[in-house]
N, C-alpha and C positions, 0 to 999 in steps of 0.2 A: 504493500500500499504506499503511495506517495505520501511524504510528510511536508507539512507547511515550509515554504521557502523557496529559493530559485529553482528553477526547471527550465526545461527547453520544450517549446511546441514545433511539432514538425508536421508540415503539409505537403502532400505528394499530389499533383495534379497529372491525370493521363486521360487520354481518350477512351471512349467505350470500346472501340475496335483494336486498341493497341494490344498485342500479344506479348507474352513473356518471351524473351530472346532466345531461350532454349526449350522450354517445356511446351510452348504454344497456346498456353491457356491464357484467359483474359488477365492483364496485366493487373488491373485493379483488384481483382480477386487473389492473384497470387502474392500481391503486397500484404494485403490483409491477412491471408493465411500465414505468411512469413511472420508478420508481427504477433499474431496468436502463437504461433510455435515457439517465438522468442520470449513469450510471457511478458510483453510490454505492460504497463498498468491499465491500459484500455485503448482502444481505436474506434473511429466511426468511419463511415463510408457515407457520403451524400453525392447525389446526382444533380447537376445544373440544369436548369431550364433553358439557358442561353449563354453562349461563350464565343470568344475568338481568341486566337492565338497569334503567333508571330507571322503566320501566312495570311492573317487579316480575313480568314474564312468564317463566317458566322455559322455555328452550329446550334440548332434548335430543333426540339423534338418533333414539332408539327410540319417540318419541312421535308419533303420527299428527297429534295437533292442533297441534304446534309442532314440524315437522321441520326447520327451518332451524338452522344452526349459527352460532356466532360466530367470525370469522376474525381472526387477529391476524398483522399484518405488523411485523416488527422489524428495525431496522438500526442500526448503530453507525458514526458518522462524526465528523469534525473539525466544531468550532462553526461555522467559515465555511460549510462545505458543507451543514449542517442549515439554517442561514439562508437558503441558496440555494434549497432545495427546499420548505421549509416553506409560503411563499405559495401555491404550486400545491396543496400537500395540504390547506390550509385551504379552497380553493376546491372541491376534489373531494370531500371528506369533509362532507357536508351532514347526514348522519346517521350519527353514530359518535362515536369518541372518539380523540383525538390526545394523547399523553403523551411528554413530553421531560424526561429525567433526566440528571444529570451521572454520568459515568462515568470509568474509567481504563483505557486500553489497556495491558495487561501485555505481551503477545507477539501478534504478527501474522505468520503463515507464509504466504507466497505464492509458492510456487517454480514456475518456468516448466518444465514437462515438456520442452518441446522444447530448452531449454538443457541439462537433465540428460542427455538423449539425445545432444545434440552434444558434451558433456564425454566421453562414453565412447569417442568416437573420436580424442580428442586425445592429445597426448604424456603420459606418465607421469612425474610429478616425485616425487622422493624427499627427505622432508624428516626431519631428525632433530633432536630437542630434548629438553631436561631437562624432566621433569614428574614427576608422582606418581601413585601408584597407591592407592586406599583400598579396603579389603576390610571389609565388614560382615558379621559372623557373628550369625545370630540362630536362632530355632526357628520352624517352619512356623505353629505355632499362636499365636505373637505377635500381639496385636492393637494396633490404634490407632484408638480411636473407632469400634469396631465391625467394622472391615475388617482384612484381614491386614496385619501391620505392613510386610512387604516391598514390597506394593503401594503402601501409603501413602508408604514412603520414596522410591520410584521416581518417585511424582507430585510429591514435595517437590524432588527433583533436577532434574526438568524445569522447574519453577517457576523454579529458581535458574539456569536456562540451562547446565547441566552438559552437556558434550559427549555423553556417552553413559553407560548403565548396563546391566550384564548381571546376571540372576538365576540362580543356579545351585542346583539342588535336590539335596541329597545323598541317599545311599541307606544310610549308616551313619555315625555318629559320636558323640562324648561331648564334653561342655564342661567347664567348671571345677568343677562340682558333682559330676562323676564318673558321672552317669546316661547309660546308652547309649541313643542314638536310632536306630532301625532301621526298615527299610520290611518289614512283615509280609507273610505270604501273602495272596494276592488283593489286593495293593496297599492294604492298611489301615494307615495310618501311625501311628506314635507319636511326634509331634511331630518330623519329620524336620528335619535341619539344613538352613538356607538361607544362601548366600552372595551378597552383592552386590558386584560389581566395578564400580569407577568409575576413570577415568584422566582427568585434566585439569592444568591449571596449578597451581602451589603456592597461590596466592590462592584459587582456585576450589575445591580440595581443601579448604583450611582453613575456608571458608565451608560447604562442604557437611558436612565432619565436625561442626562445631558445630550444624548443623540436625539432623543425624541423631541426636546425642548427645541432644538435648532429646526425642526421640520414643521412644528406646529404654528399656528396663528392664533386664533381663539380656541380656547379649550381648557383642561383642566388636568394637572399630573399631581396624584396623591400617592404617597409612599407611606406605609404602616409597617410596624414591627409584627412578626408573626412567630409561631412555634410550627415549624414544618415537619410532618410526619411522613417520611419516604418508606414505601414498602418494595422491598426489593427480593426477587425470587432468584434463587441460585446465586452464582458467581457474578 
């Protein structure tokens, strides 16, 4: 599993009809299978709808003259692993493009499903600890760069590795301005109230509160001390 920190992103561009120079199979599939065989952290293949290369010939799916697509194989790995697979990729891709970029791994999740299933049969452990709850009150119509503010806040909390967040949608409420927000007939809303609840450590809540405050205009952030009881099954 990739760890947080510097890494390399490799992108390989080939045409659909390009063959492996030796095995005569489709090159995009051969590159993908090679990366899987070398156990890189992960790779994806995407097919473009329209493209052109150095020959200035446009490739598009609906054109009978140039029906082939361009394929893009992309993966992220550590620098040593990229150096390991690049020589073979150079040898395979005789007609195409290989691009290597510096990147940064922010988070990599690779949880073993069998381990999770095994944990469900384990013993139940009860852990109690001091924590904080943050509740964010805002309106359903509030926006952040064009998207609903509550969605943007949840995405930001995930980036901060907050343990969890829950969004509650109200049916009636009023705020500091005294205006009433309610759900009308046929579920047509008038800026319904929304609350986001988060529980985490003191340090994490302080970090989350600062980030949310930067994103909000009108609204309320409330932080309270709680006793958190965590139920953990298995290891």
